[in-house]
Every structure is written in structure tokens, then in C-alpha cells.
DSSP file (Angstrom, degrees, kcal/mol; ACC not computed):
  #  RESIDUE AA STRUCTURE BP1 BP2  ACC     N-H-->O    O-->H-N    N-H-->O    O-->H-N    TCO  KAPPA ALPHA  PHI   PSI    X-CA   Y-CA   Z-CA
    1    1 A M     >        0   0    0      0, 0.0     4,-2.4     0, 0.0     5,-0.2   0.000 360.0 360.0 360.0 -35.8   51.2   99.4   87.5
    2    2 A S  H  >  +     0   0    0      1,-0.2     4,-2.3     2,-0.2     5,-0.2   0.879 360.0  50.6 -66.8 -35.3   49.2  101.5   90.1
    3    3 A A  H  > S+     0   0    0      2,-0.2     4,-2.3     1,-0.2    -1,-0.2   0.893 110.9  49.9 -65.8 -38.3   45.9  100.1   88.8
    4    4 A M  H  > S+     0   0    0      2,-0.2     4,-2.4     1,-0.2    -2,-0.2   0.882 109.9  50.7 -67.1 -37.7   47.3   96.6   89.1
    5    5 A R  H  X S+     0   0    0     -4,-2.4     4,-2.7     2,-0.2    -2,-0.2   0.904 110.1  49.3 -66.3 -40.7   48.5   97.3   92.7
    6    6 A R  H  X S+     0   0    0     -4,-2.3     4,-2.3     2,-0.2    -2,-0.2   0.917 111.8  49.0 -63.8 -41.6   45.0   98.6   93.6
    7    7 A S  H  X S+     0   0    0     -4,-2.3     4,-2.4     2,-0.2    -2,-0.2   0.901 111.6  49.8 -62.5 -41.0   43.5   95.5   92.1
    8    8 A R  H  X S+     0   0    0     -4,-2.4     4,-2.6     2,-0.2    -2,-0.2   0.906 110.2  49.8 -64.6 -42.8   46.0   93.4   94.1
    9    9 A D  H  X S+     0   0    0     -4,-2.7     4,-1.9     2,-0.2    -2,-0.2   0.896 111.6  48.7 -64.1 -40.1   45.2   95.2   97.3
   10   10 A D  H  X S+     0   0    0     -4,-2.3     4,-2.1     2,-0.2    -2,-0.2   0.917 112.7  47.9 -64.5 -43.2   41.4   94.7   96.7
   11   11 A L  H  X S+     0   0    0     -4,-2.4     4,-2.3     1,-0.2    -2,-0.2   0.886 109.4  53.0 -65.3 -38.9   42.0   91.0   96.0
   12   12 A A  H  X S+     0   0    0     -4,-2.6     4,-2.3     2,-0.2    -1,-0.2   0.882 108.7  50.8 -63.4 -37.6   44.2   90.6   99.1
   13   13 A R  H  X S+     0   0    0     -4,-1.9     4,-2.3     2,-0.2    -2,-0.2   0.910 110.0  49.5 -64.9 -42.1   41.4   92.1  101.2
   14   14 A R  H  X S+     0   0    0     -4,-2.1     4,-2.3     2,-0.2    -2,-0.2   0.875 110.1  50.8 -64.8 -38.2   38.9   89.7   99.6
   15   15 A V  H  X S+     0   0    0     -4,-2.3     4,-2.4     2,-0.2    -2,-0.2   0.925 110.4  49.3 -64.3 -44.5   41.2   86.7  100.4
   16   16 A A  H  X S+     0   0    0     -4,-2.3     4,-2.4     1,-0.2    -2,-0.2   0.908 112.1  48.2 -62.3 -41.6   41.6   87.9  104.0
   17   17 A E  H  X S+     0   0    0     -4,-2.3     4,-2.9     2,-0.2    -1,-0.2   0.903 110.9  50.7 -65.1 -40.3   37.8   88.2  104.4
   18   18 A A  H  X S+     0   0    0     -4,-2.3     4,-2.4     2,-0.2    -2,-0.2   0.888 111.1  48.7 -65.4 -38.2   37.3   84.8  102.8
   19   19 A Q  H  X S+     0   0    0     -4,-2.4     4,-2.4     2,-0.2    -2,-0.2   0.926 112.7  48.2 -64.8 -44.3   39.8   83.3  105.3
   20   20 A W  H  X S+     0   0    0     -4,-2.4     4,-2.5     1,-0.2    -2,-0.2   0.928 113.3  47.5 -61.2 -46.5   38.0   85.0  108.2
   21   21 A D  H  X S+     0   0    0     -4,-2.9     4,-2.6     2,-0.2    -2,-0.2   0.901 111.5  49.9 -63.8 -42.1   34.6   83.8  107.0
   22   22 A L  H  X S+     0   0    0     -4,-2.4     4,-2.5     2,-0.2    -1,-0.2   0.914 112.2  47.9 -64.0 -42.6   35.8   80.2  106.5
   23   23 A G  H  X S+     0   0    0     -4,-2.4     4,-2.3     2,-0.2    -2,-0.2   0.911 113.1  47.9 -63.1 -42.7   37.3   80.1  110.0
   24   24 A G  H  X S+     0   0    0     -4,-2.5     4,-2.7     2,-0.2    -2,-0.2   0.891 111.1  51.2 -65.1 -39.5   34.2   81.6  111.5
   25   25 A L  H  X S+     0   0    0     -4,-2.6     4,-2.3     2,-0.2    -2,-0.2   0.932 111.0  47.2 -62.9 -46.2   32.0   79.1  109.7
   26   26 A A  H  X S+     0   0    0     -4,-2.5     4,-2.3     1,-0.2    -2,-0.2   0.899 112.5  51.0 -62.7 -40.1   34.2   76.2  110.9
   27   27 A Y  H  X S+     0   0    0     -4,-2.3     4,-2.7     2,-0.2    -2,-0.2   0.934 110.3  48.0 -62.5 -46.8   34.1   77.5  114.4
   28   28 A E  H  X S+     0   0    0     -4,-2.7     4,-1.6     1,-0.2    -1,-0.2   0.895 111.9  49.9 -62.9 -39.6   30.3   77.9  114.4
   29   29 A M  H  X>S+     0   0    0     -4,-2.3     5,-2.3     1,-0.2     4,-0.5   0.906 112.0  48.0 -64.8 -40.2   29.9   74.4  113.1
   30   30 A A  H ><5S+     0   0    0     -4,-2.3     3,-0.7     1,-0.2    -2,-0.2   0.900 108.8  53.8 -66.4 -40.0   32.2   73.0  115.7
   31   31 A A  H 3<5S+     0   0    0     -4,-2.7    -1,-0.2     1,-0.3    -2,-0.2   0.840 115.0  40.4 -63.7 -32.2   30.3   74.9  118.5
   32   32 A R  H 3<5S-     0   0    0     -4,-1.6    -1,-0.3    -5,-0.2    -2,-0.2   0.468 106.1-129.9 -93.3  -3.5   27.1   73.4  117.3
   33   33 A D  T <<5S+     0   0    0     -3,-0.7     2,-0.3    -4,-0.5    -3,-0.2   0.891  74.2 114.2  53.2  43.0   28.7   70.0  116.7
   34   34 A H      < -     0   0    0     -5,-2.3     2,-0.4    -6,-0.1    -1,-0.1  -0.818  46.8-170.1-145.0  99.8   27.1   69.9  113.3
   35   35 A F        -     0   0    0     -2,-0.3     2,-0.6    -5,-0.1     3,-0.1  -0.749  13.4-162.3 -96.5 137.2   29.5   70.0  110.3
   36   36 A R    >>  -     0   0    0     -2,-0.4     4,-2.2     1,-0.1     3,-0.5  -0.878   7.5-174.6-113.5  94.4   28.4   70.4  106.7
   37   37 A L  H 3> S+     0   0    0     -2,-0.6     4,-2.8     1,-0.2     5,-0.2   0.833  81.5  58.8 -60.7 -34.3   31.4   69.2  104.8
   38   38 A D  H 3> S+     0   0    0      2,-0.2     4,-1.9     1,-0.2    -1,-0.2   0.892 108.1  45.3 -63.3 -39.3   29.8   70.3  101.5
   39   39 A V  H <> S+     0   0    0     -3,-0.5     4,-2.3     2,-0.2    -2,-0.2   0.925 114.6  47.6 -69.6 -45.5   29.5   73.9  102.7
   40   40 A L  H  X S+     0   0    0     -4,-2.2     4,-2.4     1,-0.2    -2,-0.2   0.907 112.4  49.9 -62.0 -41.8   33.1   74.0  104.1
   41   41 A T  H  X S+     0   0    0     -4,-2.8     4,-2.3     2,-0.2    -1,-0.2   0.904 110.6  49.3 -64.7 -42.0   34.5   72.4  100.9
   42   42 A A  H  X S+     0   0    0     -4,-1.9     4,-2.0    -5,-0.2    -1,-0.2   0.920 113.1  46.3 -64.4 -43.6   32.7   74.9   98.6
   43   43 A R  H  X S+     0   0    0     -4,-2.3     4,-2.2     1,-0.2    -2,-0.2   0.894 112.2  51.0 -66.5 -38.8   33.9   77.9  100.7
   44   44 A A  H  X S+     0   0    0     -4,-2.4     4,-2.4     2,-0.2    -2,-0.2   0.883 108.8  51.8 -65.3 -38.2   37.5   76.5  100.7
   45   45 A A  H  X S+     0   0    0     -4,-2.3     4,-2.1     2,-0.2    -2,-0.2   0.901 109.1  50.0 -64.8 -41.0   37.4   76.1   96.9
   46   46 A D  H  X S+     0   0    0     -4,-2.0     4,-2.3     1,-0.2    -2,-0.2   0.916 111.1  49.7 -61.8 -42.4   36.3   79.7   96.6
   47   47 A L  H  X S+     0   0    0     -4,-2.2     4,-2.8     1,-0.2    -2,-0.2   0.902 108.5  52.4 -63.4 -41.7   39.1   80.7   98.8
   48   48 A Q  H  X S+     0   0    0     -4,-2.4     4,-2.3     2,-0.2    -1,-0.2   0.896 108.5  51.3 -62.1 -39.8   41.6   78.7   96.8
   49   49 A D  H  X S+     0   0    0     -4,-2.1     4,-2.1     2,-0.2    -2,-0.2   0.941 112.3  45.6 -61.6 -47.7   40.4   80.4   93.6
   50   50 A L  H  X S+     0   0    0     -4,-2.3     4,-2.4     1,-0.2    -2,-0.2   0.911 112.4  51.5 -61.5 -42.5   40.9   83.8   95.1
   51   51 A D  H  X S+     0   0    0     -4,-2.8     4,-2.3     1,-0.2    -1,-0.2   0.878 108.5  51.5 -64.2 -37.7   44.3   82.9   96.5
   52   52 A G  H  X S+     0   0    0     -4,-2.3     4,-2.1     2,-0.2    -1,-0.2   0.900 109.5  49.7 -64.6 -41.5   45.4   81.6   93.1
   53   53 A E  H  X S+     0   0    0     -4,-2.1     4,-2.3     2,-0.2    -2,-0.2   0.905 110.8  50.7 -61.9 -41.6   44.3   84.9   91.5
   54   54 A L  H  X S+     0   0    0     -4,-2.4     4,-2.8     1,-0.2    -2,-0.2   0.908 108.8  50.6 -63.9 -42.3   46.3   86.8   94.2
   55   55 A A  H  X S+     0   0    0     -4,-2.3     4,-2.3     2,-0.2    -1,-0.2   0.891 110.0  51.1 -62.9 -39.4   49.4   84.7   93.5
   56   56 A T  H  X S+     0   0    0     -4,-2.1     4,-2.3     2,-0.2    -2,-0.2   0.918 111.8  46.4 -64.4 -43.6   49.1   85.4   89.8
   57   57 A L  H  X S+     0   0    0     -4,-2.3     4,-2.6     2,-0.2    -2,-0.2   0.911 111.4  51.9 -65.4 -41.6   48.8   89.1   90.4
   58   58 A D  H  X S+     0   0    0     -4,-2.8     4,-2.4     1,-0.2    -2,-0.2   0.912 111.3  47.8 -59.8 -42.3   51.7   89.1   92.9
   59   59 A R  H  X S+     0   0    0     -4,-2.3     4,-2.6     2,-0.2    -2,-0.2   0.914 111.2  50.1 -65.8 -42.9   53.9   87.3   90.3
   60   60 A A  H  X S+     0   0    0     -4,-2.3     4,-2.2     2,-0.2    -2,-0.2   0.895 111.6  48.6 -63.5 -40.3   52.9   89.7   87.6
   61   61 A L  H  X S+     0   0    0     -4,-2.6     4,-2.0     2,-0.2    -1,-0.2   0.913 111.6  49.3 -65.6 -42.3   53.8   92.7   89.8
   62   62 A A  H  X S+     0   0    0     -4,-2.4     4,-1.8     1,-0.2    -2,-0.2   0.911 112.4  48.0 -63.6 -41.9   57.1   91.2   90.7
   63   63 A L  H  X S+     0   0    0     -4,-2.6     4,-2.1     1,-0.2    -1,-0.2   0.884 109.2  54.3 -65.7 -37.6   57.9   90.5   87.1
   64   64 A G  H  < S+     0   0    0     -4,-2.2    -1,-0.2     3,-0.2    -2,-0.2   0.875 108.3  48.9 -63.6 -37.2   56.9   94.1   86.2
   65   65 A E  H  < S+     0   0    0     -4,-2.0    -1,-0.2     1,-0.2    -2,-0.2   0.859 118.8  38.6 -70.2 -35.2   59.3   95.5   88.8
   66   66 A R  H  < S-     0   0    0     -4,-1.8    -2,-0.2    -5,-0.2    -1,-0.2   0.648 127.7 -94.9 -88.4 -16.1   62.1   93.3   87.5
   67   67 A G     <  -     0   0    0     -4,-2.1    14,-1.6    -5,-0.2    -3,-0.2   0.737  33.4-126.5 101.1  91.9   61.2   93.7   83.9
   68   68 A A  E     -A   80   0A   0     12,-0.2    12,-0.3     1,-0.1     3,-0.1  -0.419  13.1-160.0 -67.8 141.0   59.0   91.1   82.3
   69   69 A G  E     -     0   0A   0     10,-3.4     2,-0.3     1,-0.3    11,-0.2   0.640  51.1 -84.1 -97.2 -17.0   60.4   89.7   79.1
   70   70 A G  E     -A   79   0A   0      9,-1.2     9,-2.3    11,-0.1     2,-0.3  -0.974  52.4 -56.6 148.0-161.1   57.2   88.3   77.6
   71   71 A T  E     -A   78   0A   0     -2,-0.3     7,-0.2     7,-0.2     6,-0.1  -0.886  49.8-101.2-121.2 153.0   54.9   85.3   77.8
   72   72 A C     >  -     0   0    0      5,-2.5     4,-1.3    -2,-0.3    21,-0.1  -0.509  22.1-142.3 -69.9 132.5   55.6   81.6   77.1
   73   73 A P  T  4 S+     0   0    0      0, 0.0    -1,-0.1     0, 0.0    20,-0.0   0.715  98.6  45.1 -69.0 -18.0   54.5   80.5   73.6
   74   74 A S  T  4 S+     0   0    0      3,-0.1    -2,-0.0    17,-0.0    -3,-0.0   0.917 133.1   7.2 -90.7 -51.2   53.4   77.2   75.1
   75   75 A C  T  4 S-     0   0    0      2,-0.1    -1,-0.0    16,-0.0    -4,-0.0   0.573  89.7-122.0-113.8 -12.0   51.5   78.0   78.3
   76   76 A G     <  +     0   0    0     -4,-1.3     2,-0.1     1,-0.3    -6,-0.0   0.492  57.3 149.3  85.0   2.7   51.2   81.8   78.3
   77   77 A A        -     0   0    0     -6,-0.1    -5,-2.5     1,-0.1    -1,-0.3  -0.397  50.9-109.2 -69.5 146.3   53.1   82.3   81.7
   78   78 A L  E     -A   71   0A   0     -7,-0.2     2,-0.3    -2,-0.1    -7,-0.2  -0.437  37.4-170.3 -71.2 149.0   55.0   85.5   82.1
   79   79 A H  E     -A   70   0A   0     -9,-2.3   -10,-3.4    -2,-0.1    -9,-1.2  -0.975  22.3-107.6-139.2 157.0   58.8   85.2   82.1
   80   80 A V  E >   -A   68   0A   0     -2,-0.3     3,-1.5   -12,-0.3   -12,-0.2  -0.327  50.7 -79.7 -76.9 161.6   61.7   87.6   83.0
   81   81 A R  T 3  S+     0   0    0    -14,-1.6    -1,-0.2     1,-0.2     3,-0.1  -0.288 115.6  17.6 -57.9 146.5   63.9   89.1   80.3
   82   82 A D  T 3  S+     0   0    0      1,-0.2    -1,-0.2   -13,-0.1     2,-0.2   0.622  84.7 156.7  65.2  16.7   66.7   86.8   79.1
   83   83 A A    <   -     0   0    0     -3,-1.5    -1,-0.2     1,-0.1     3,-0.1  -0.524  29.9-163.2 -71.0 139.0   65.0   83.7   80.5
   84   84 A L  S    S+     0   0    0      1,-0.2     9,-3.2    -2,-0.2    10,-0.7   0.793  72.6  22.8 -90.7 -33.3   66.1   80.6   78.6
   85   85 A F  B    S-B   92   0B   0      7,-0.3     2,-0.3     8,-0.2    -1,-0.2  -0.955  87.3-101.1-134.4 151.8   63.2   78.3   79.8
   86   86 A C     >  -     0   0    0      5,-2.2     4,-1.4    -2,-0.3    -7,-0.1  -0.560  23.8-147.2 -70.0 129.9   59.7   78.9   81.0
   87   87 A S  T  4 S+     0   0    0     -2,-0.3    -1,-0.1    -9,-0.2    -8,-0.1   0.651  95.4  48.1 -73.8 -13.5   59.6   78.5   84.8
   88   88 A H  T  4 S+     0   0    0    -10,-0.1    -1,-0.2     3,-0.1    -9,-0.0   0.890 132.7   4.8 -92.6 -47.4   56.1   77.1   84.6
   89   89 A C  T  4 S-     0   0    0      2,-0.1    -2,-0.2   -12,-0.0    -1,-0.0   0.534  91.2-118.5-120.2  -8.9   56.2   74.5   81.9
   90   90 A G     <  +     0   0    0     -4,-1.4    -3,-0.1     1,-0.2     3,-0.1   0.524  52.7 160.2  86.0   5.3   59.9   74.3   80.9
   91   91 A T        -     0   0    0     -6,-0.1    -5,-2.2     1,-0.1     2,-0.3  -0.352  49.4-106.8 -63.2 139.9   59.5   75.3   77.2
   92   92 A D  B     -B   85   0B   0     -7,-0.2    -7,-0.3     1,-0.1    -1,-0.1  -0.544  31.6-170.3 -67.4 123.3   62.6   76.6   75.6
   93   93 A L        +     0   0    0     -9,-3.2    -8,-0.2    -2,-0.3    -1,-0.1   0.489  58.2  94.7 -96.9  -5.1   62.3   80.3   75.2
   94   94 A V  S    S-     0   0    0    -10,-0.7    -2,-0.1   -12,-0.0   -10,-0.1  -0.776  82.3-121.0 -89.3 121.5   65.3   80.8   72.9
   95   95 A P        -     0   0    0      0, 0.0     2,-0.2     0, 0.0    -2,-0.1  -0.357  28.0-118.9 -63.3 138.1   64.3   80.8   69.3
   96   96 A S              0   0    0      1,-0.1     0, 0.0    -2,-0.0     0, 0.0  -0.514 360.0 360.0 -78.7 146.9   66.0   78.1   67.3
   97   97 A A              0   0    0     -2,-0.2    -1,-0.1     0, 0.0     0, 0.0   0.457 360.0 360.0 -78.3 360.0   68.3   79.1   64.4
């Protein structure tokens, strides 16, 4: 868990830097009254990817603290112990008799 927390902290730092950089880029473009939407869109997409990774790590850490029960056989998402359905795709997690 401590390695995962360190990884999460590093990723959170990278997300904060990407947000700062995107904001600075937008500010500089506005100050020069010359926007490059392609550049802004690419940087925003990179930020969204990082943010998605961070959310996944946060969820995995939270599940680890509460006790993860396993992964969904359909989509691979983590679920808590005693879960009846996958919170991501709705697949029934209780084996049929």
C-alpha cells in the first residue's frame, strides 16, 4: 500500500502541474489575443488522462482500506467484499447455483 500511496502522490503532483501549465498557457494565449485551440485541446486531453489515472488509484486505495473483494469478471473493475453487482458495469457478482 505504501508504494501505491507514493505513486498516487506523484501522480497528484503531476496533475497539479498539468493544471497549472494549462491555465498558464490559456492565460498567455489570452494576453496575446492568439488562441491555438489545437494546443489547448491536446494539453486538456493529457490532463484528463492523468486525472483519470489518479481517480483509478484513489479508488483502488479506498477499496484497499475497506477491503477489496476482487475484480469484476466482465469489466475488470475492483469491487468491495460482499458486493452483489459491479458498480461500474452492473454485472451480477454472485455466482449462480
